[in-house]
N, C-alpha and C positions, 0 to 999 in steps of 0.2 A: 588131250591134256591139260593141264588150267595153268592157266600163267596168274602173273602176279603184280595188279597195280595198289598204289598207293596216294590218298588223299590229300591235300599240300600239309595239311594239320598234323599229319602222320599217327591220328585217332583212328582210323580207317584203312582197316586192307585189303583191294577187291581181289576176288580169286575167280575170274569167269571162266571159264571152258576155253574162250578164244579172244584175243584182241585184235581186232582188224584197220589196219591202216590203211582205207583208200588212198587212191593217188590222185583220182579226179572223181567229178560227176557221176561219170560212169559206173566205176568200180563200187562206189558208195551207193546205187540201186541196187545195182548186184549183191554188194555186202547183207543189206537188208532184206530184202527179199530171199536169200536163203534163211537169214539168220530164224530161230525157232523166237528167243528173246534178243532185245539188245538194246543199249542207255549210250552217250555220250560221255564221254570222260572230262571233254575241259579244259581247262588250266590246275583243276583238282581243287578250285578253294571251296568247297563246301565243308561244313563238319557235322554234318549224315550222311546218308546211306541212299540219298536220291536219284547219287550217279551209279549206283551199282548195277550190277548184270552175275546174272548164273550163266548166261549162256555168253552173247558175245559182249564187247566192249570195246566202242570204236571209239579211234583220238586221231582226230584232224590233225594234226601233224605234220604229216604228209599232203595233204589237201595245198592247192595255189593259194597263198594268203597275199592276197590283192585291196588296194584302194584304190576308187576312181572316183574323182567329182567331179561335178559337172550341176551348175542351175541351184545353187545352196542347198544341194545333195552330195550323203558320198553314197554308195553302194561297196561294202563290203563283205569279202569272205566270211565261212564261218568261223575259223580262228584266231580272227583279230582283235588282239589283245588292246584294249583302251591307252596303253601307255603309247605302245607303238602308232593306232590310228590317231592318235594327237602329234602327234612331230607331225604326219604330213601331214594335215587338217595347218596347223596352223603355219609350216612352213609355204599353202598355198594363197592363208588368211583367211582362214575362216575355223571357226569354233563348234562345239554341239553344247549346248547351253549346259549341262553339270558331269559334274564325276563323284563318282564313290569315295573314298578313302584311299584305293587300292588302285594306281594303275594296272597292275598287275593282272588280272583280274580281262576273259576273255568276253568282249561286247555283248554275242549269242548267250553265253550262261548268264552274264549280268540280269539278263534284262528277263531273258525266260523266270527265274524267280523275284523281279522287283527287287531287284538291288536299287541304293540309290545315293545319293550325296545326301545333302542338307540346303534349307533354305526355305523362306515363306511362301517363296513365288515358283517352286520346283518342284517336277514330281521326284516321280523312280523316273530311274533309266531307262524304261521300255517307252514312255510317254517319247522319245525321238524318233522312235520309230515311225516313218511314213509307208513301209513295205515291208513284211517275210515270205521267205523261200523256206519249204522244208523238205522233203524227201522223207511222205509220210508209210503210212504202215504195211501197201499196196504198193511201193515203190514209187509212185507217182509223184511227179516234180510239180507242188501244189505253191500260188502263191496268192497273201492274203494284204490289202493294199486297205486305205482307211476307206474306201466305196465300199469292201468288201461285209456282207454284214456278220463275217465270222469274226472280222477283224480285235474285236474289243474281247472277244474269246480266247484267241491265238498268242494275242502279245506276248503274258505271263502265262506260258504253257508247260511249265513244270518239264520239257524234256517228253511231255504224254502224246505229243500228235505228230512227232518226227524230227529229224535229223533238221539242223538248220545248215543251209546250205549259201543264204544271202540273207543281207541287212541291208534295207536304203536308210540311211536315217536324215532328219534335217536338222541342216545347220545353222547356225549366226555368225554372221563376221567378227574374228578374232580382237580379243581383250586382252588389257592387263589388271591384273588384279594383286593386291598388297594384301598380307597378315600379320594380325597382334595378337599376343598370348597375352592376357589375362591371368593371374594368377589370385587363390585363395577370396573367389565369392562367393559370399555367407550363401545358406539355401533359404535361408527369409529373406534377401534382395530380391534371390530370384525367385522366389513366389512373388512377389511383390513388380515385380518390372520385369514379366516373364517375355510379355510381345515384345516392350520396347527393347532386350536380350535379341532375341532371333530375328529382331526388323534393324538392327544395326548396320548389319553387312550384307552382302551380295550371300555368303554362305557362314552359319556360328555353328562351334560344336561347342559342348558343353562335357567335362569331364571329374569322375568325381569316383569314389570307394564307397560311398558310403554313409561312413563310417570315420573321422566323424563329419555331419553330413555340412562339406563345404563342398563349392563347385573347387577341386584343385586349379583345373585351365579353365576358361574360354577363348575357346579362337575364335578372330573373327575378321572373315576374308570379304574385303571389300574390294568393291569392280572400280579402277582406274579412269575419271575422268577429266583428264585435265588434272589442273592446280590444287593438291587435297593440302590441308591443315593436316600436322602430324597428332595420333592419336593422343586422349589427355592421359596422363598417372594416373589415374586412381581412376573407376569406374562401376557401381552396382558394390561398392565395399573393396574390391579389387583393386591390386597393383599392376599396373604394367611391368613384367617380364622383361627383366635388364641383359638378359641375350637367351638364344633358342632353346625350346625345347623339345622334348621327347613329350606324347601324351601319358606313355604307358611309363611307367615306374624304373626306373632303373636301366631305362633301355639308352639309346647315345642318340642326343640330339642331331648326330649329323646325318642320322635316316633319314631326316626328315625335309619336306620342303625347307626354303629358306621364311623364312618369319623379319619378327621387328620395323614391317612398312617397308620391308625392301618392293620394290614391284619388278614382278617377274610375266611373261605370259600363264594365261591361264591354267592351261595345263599341267604347269614348274608351278602353281601354288593352290588349285583347289582339293587334289589328294590332299591327304597331311603325309604321305607317305612317299619319297623320291624313287624312281622304275627301279633303278641300278644298288638300292638296296631292299635287305631282307624290309615285310612289309610287316609292320605291327611288331608282336613280340613273338614269330615263329614257334615259339612248343606252347602252347594255346589252344582251347576252345572256348564257342562264341557259342551265344544266345541273340534272338533281338524279338523284337514284342512291339507293334504297331499298338496305340492307345487314341482314340476319338480327341480331336487336340483341347473341348470343350474341358475332355474329365482326366488332362495331363497332371497339373499340377498338384489332383487330389490323389492322383494316381502314383507319384514321386512320393507324395507323404507319407503313402500307405507303404512304397518300398522302402524311406529311410524307417519307420518304424522295424522292419527286421534287416538297419543297416552292418549290426556286428556280421550277423550268419553270412549276408553280401561279403562284405569285408576279408571272411576268412579264407575267399576259395578266388573272390574277382583281382584280377590286374587292376582291368581299371574297366569304366561306363562310361559310354558316352549318349548324349544328349541329346538328337536331332528336330528338325521339323522338317514334312515334305506335304506335299499338295494336294490337294483329292485326285482322282482320276477315273476312268471309265472303264478299263479292265475288271474282270467278270474274278478275275482269280489276286490280284494286285493286292495286299496287305493296305491299300488305303486307297479302298474301292468307293467312291463317294462320299472319300470325308479328309476334308484334312487331320493330319497325323502327328502324332510327337511318338519317334521312334525309340524306342530304349533301351538301349545295345552294349551287352557284358562281355567282354575276352576275359571267363576263366584261363585259372591256373589248368595245365595239362595232368588233370588227373579225375578220369570218368566218373568214378566211386566215389568223389567227395564231390562234385559238382552236381552229379544231374539230384540227391534230394534236394539241394538245393534251387536248383532249377526250378523241380515241383512245388516248392516253398512260396519260390516268386511268381509262379503262374495262377496261385491258390489266393497270394495277395491280390493280384491284378483282374482274378476273374471279374467281380463289380465292375471292370471297366471296358470291359469289351475288349482283351488284348487279340490283335491276329500274329503269330508266329511268322519272321521271315523261314522262308520256304528252303533256302537253304544252310539253316544252324541248329542246334541241339533244342528239341522241345519236348516235352513227353506229352501233351494234349493229346487227348484221344479220337478218333478219327471221328467221332459224333460229331463230335463240342466241334473240329475245326469245320466242318461242312456248313455247321451251321451259320456261323461268324461268316455264310459268304452270299447274298441273297439268290446269284445266279448260279450256282455252286452243280445242283443236276443239269442246268443246260451247257456247264463244261463236261458231263458225262456222257452226256448224246455229243458235245463234238466229240469228243476223243472216240467214242464210236462207230461214228461216221468216217473219220480220217484213221483210224488204225483198228477196223474190226476182228483182227486176228489177239489184239489185245498186244501185238510186239514189246510195244513202253513199257507196258507197265513190270514194275518190279516190286518186289518186297515191300519198296517204303509209299507205294502209292497203293496197292491193290485195294489196301483197306479205306481208303479214300474213292479210289473211282470203279472197283470190282460188287456190282450190286446184283 
């Protein structure tokens, strides 16, 4: 009998033969062992078919949701969301170094696809992992810590090594953040002061629709350390917002975390959107590309040349900085990066041709797409973007010899 599940954006309907809902580790192992193919649904915050499966789709919602904190580390089970984790950490006096725009996503799923926040000094969310435990394709429970020779390959794993049952995260002491929003920053100012802008806060995001060539908003999130002066009324040719804002045009500001310099806990400021409201626009498609930081301004200028095409189907575009890392399949692998994100209208037929145009424009700038979002880049080109891709394929063959976790999305990349 075919079951039905949908991703969060609603643009995909998964129709596996079976949806498995294990209640404990033993049932999860048994489910993996008896499945011909299986994938984990997670929180459904992907915009492509990376989580799809024609056989068994695994939901971890009935598994125990546990968080334990000890000696500056948090041990969590596979279905814990960032928003729920953050509350527990803050109450205990701890934090993770960074968060993404949405607190609604699962930690395991975000790390598997190298999801990220922003900040010159901050890597993808995967960089917080101290160890990761899977149920692999043979039903074994295997653990990779930072001393394990395969750790760098296992961090951003795309669900191809197994089902994550546990993660251990490195923590930092809790801290406070305040955020300011500047409006109407001209692209010419961004081009001239890009490094100054992105280093002006703990986390900085720039928002544009590409036509006209102006940053509608620049969000500066500052760490609060003692008494700090108020933000200047004008910066980089833009004006300090006179009230709370939503980066998505037409969406209510109440959905967003507090602004206007109100100090608050890290987990209530680093995400753009509040846990108790609909994240982002709600009806949308998303695309994102990482380009090397030295090439970013030229890449942005190239996108501005097709700004009218982008603006015809985009709701908002976000520009963020990401520190390089050593995870083989991270889009920030061995290069500090600028992430160019697009929140599109929920019309795939209208959006996909523009996505293809964006990729063509960005091709000279070595783009790597976000694994959980829409892209059209051919498998051969995508593999060539990652120097260790063949090593990752060999890793998946060792831990999933029957290729249980290879679905239609991953097959062109992993089967050889």
